[in-house]
C-alpha positions in Angstrom: 6.6 12.6 12.9 5.1 9.2 12.1 7.3 6.2 11.5 6.6 3.5 9.0 8.0 -0.1 9.3 8.2 -1.9 5.9 10.6 -4.6 4.6 12.6 -4.6 7.8 13.3 -0.9 7.6 11.9 2.0 9.5 11.4 5.4 7.9 9.8 8.7 9.0 7.5 11.0 7.2 5.3 14.0 7.9 1.7 13.4 9.0 -0.7 13.5 6.1 1.8 12.3 3.5 0.8 9.8 0.8 1.9 6.3 1.7 2.9 5.2 -1.8 4.9 8.3 -2.4 6.8 8.0 0.9 7.7 4.3 0.3 8.9 5.0 -3.3 10.9 8.1 -2.3 12.7 5.9 0.3 13.4 3.3 -2.4 11.3 0.6 -0.8 9.9 -2.0 -3.2 6.1 -1.5 -3.0 5.3 -3.5 -6.1 5.4 -7.2 -6.9 7.2 -8.3 -10.1 6.4 -6.4 -13.3 3.9 -4.2 -11.4 6.9 -2.0 -10.7 6.6 -1.0 -14.4 2.9 -1.7 -15.1 0.9 0.4 -12.6 -1.4 3.4 -12.6 1.3 5.7 -11.1 -0.8 6.5 -8.1 -4.3 7.4 -9.5 -6.0 4.4 -7.7 -7.1 2.4 -10.7 -4.8 -0.7 -10.9 -4.7 -2.0 -7.4 -1.1 -3.2 -7.5 -0.1 -1.1 -4.5 -2.4 -3.0 -2.2 -1.0 -3.6 1.3 -2.1 -4.4 4.8 -1.6 -1.6 7.2 -1.4 -1.7 11.0 -1.7 1.8 12.4 -3.5 5.1 11.9 -4.3 6.1 8.3 -6.9 8.1 6.5 -10.3 6.5 5.9 -10.7 4.7 2.5 -11.8 7.1 -0.2 -14.2 6.1 -3.1 -11.3 5.1 -5.4 -9.8 2.8 -2.8 -13.2 1.2 -2.0 -14.1 0.8 -5.7 -10.8 -0.8 -6.8 -10.7 -3.2 -3.9 -14.3 -4.3 -4.6 -13.2 -5.7 -8.0 -11.2 -9.0 -8.6 -8.7 -10.1 -7.8 -9.2 -8.0 -4.7 -11.8 -8.6 -2.1 -13.4 -5.7 -0.1 -13.6 -7.9 3.0 -9.8 -8.4 3.2 -7.7 -6.0 5.4 -5.9 -4.3 2.5 -5.6 -0.7 1.3 -4.2 1.0 -1.8 -1.0 2.8 -0.7 -1.6 5.4 -3.4 -4.9 6.4 -1.8 -3.8 6.4 1.8 -2.5 9.2 4.0 -0.2 8.5 6.9 -1.7 9.8 10.2 0.4 7.9 12.8 3.0 5.2 13.2 2.5 2.3 10.8 3.5 -1.2 10.0 3.0 -2.0 6.3 2.7 -5.6 5.1 2.9 -6.7 1.4 1.5 -10.0 0.2 2.3 -12.0 -2.9 0.5 -11.9 -6.2 0.8 -9.3 -9.0 -1.8 -7.1 -7.2 -0.6 -8.0 -3.7 -3.9 -9.9 -3.3 -2.3 -13.2 -2.2 -2.3 -15.0 1.1 1.4 -15.3 1.6 3.7 -12.6 2.8 6.0 -11.4 0.1 9.6 -12.3 0.4 11.8 -9.3 -0.1 
């Protein structure tokens, strides 16, 4: 059972679970500011759930790649869309500032 470290907490989930769903079900604040209310609800079109991930996850799908290729994201940055990512092993998830999580500074929780 993989463990996920995020916002100073460690939670567990089943292998293959959707990262966004797991974080939200555990009441962890994935979104910055009003993105909590204004987001695509997990279909991969808005990019507000972008996070840096250290650990084993699924390969980026076409939605993840497409959205992160558009501003304000940059496909060369080490970010993924949580809504399009499956947990395959233990993870550390890091959220950055900016409405879309596209910033350079770690988000303060």
